[in-house]
C-alpha positions in Angstrom: -0.1 0.0 0.3 1.5 3.4 -0.9 1.9 5.6 2.0 2.7 9.5 1.3 3.8 12.3 3.7 2.6 15.9 2.9 4.4 18.6 5.0 2.8 21.9 5.1 4.8 23.3 7.9 5.5 27.1 8.0 7.7 27.9 11.0 6.6 30.6 13.7 3.3 31.5 12.0 0.0 32.8 13.6 -2.9 30.4 13.7 -5.0 33.0 11.9 -2.8 32.6 8.8 -4.1 28.8 8.7 -7.5 29.5 9.2 -10.0 30.7 6.5 -12.2 34.0 7.5 -14.7 33.2 10.3 -14.4 32.5 13.9 -13.3 28.8 15.1 -13.4 28.6 19.0 -11.2 31.2 20.5 -9.5 32.1 17.5 -10.6 34.1 14.3 -9.3 33.5 11.1 -8.6 36.8 9.4 -6.0 36.1 6.8 -6.1 32.6 5.6 -3.3 32.8 3.3 -1.7 29.8 4.3 -4.9 27.9 4.4 -5.5 28.8 0.7 -1.9 28.0 -0.6 -1.3 25.1 1.3 -4.3 23.4 2.8 -7.1 24.4 0.1 -5.1 22.4 -3.0 -5.0 19.0 -0.9 -8.9 19.0 -0.4 -9.2 16.8 -3.6 -6.8 14.0 -2.3 -8.1 11.1 -0.6 -6.6 11.4 2.8 -7.0 9.0 5.4 -5.2 10.8 8.6 -3.9 13.8 9.5 -1.3 14.6 12.1 -1.6 18.1 13.3 0.9 20.0 15.8 0.3 23.6 16.2 3.3 24.4 18.2 3.9 27.6 20.5 4.2 30.2 17.8 0.9 32.1 19.3 2.2 31.6 23.0 4.3 34.9 23.0 2.0 36.8 21.1 0.0 38.9 23.6 -2.3 40.7 21.2 -4.1 37.4 20.1 
């Protein structure tokens, strides 16, 4: 069975760049540029699982 790994990571990015416009829990998607450039093009692929890790890039940004 073929297995592939897709890495769409961009270091030190804020969560709102990964979310399309709208509200998602405590986060608000305002930019969405990384979502539209890196996630949306993959939507037609048959993906069976996702490993997601946000990290701490937003931790030190007190304006969020």
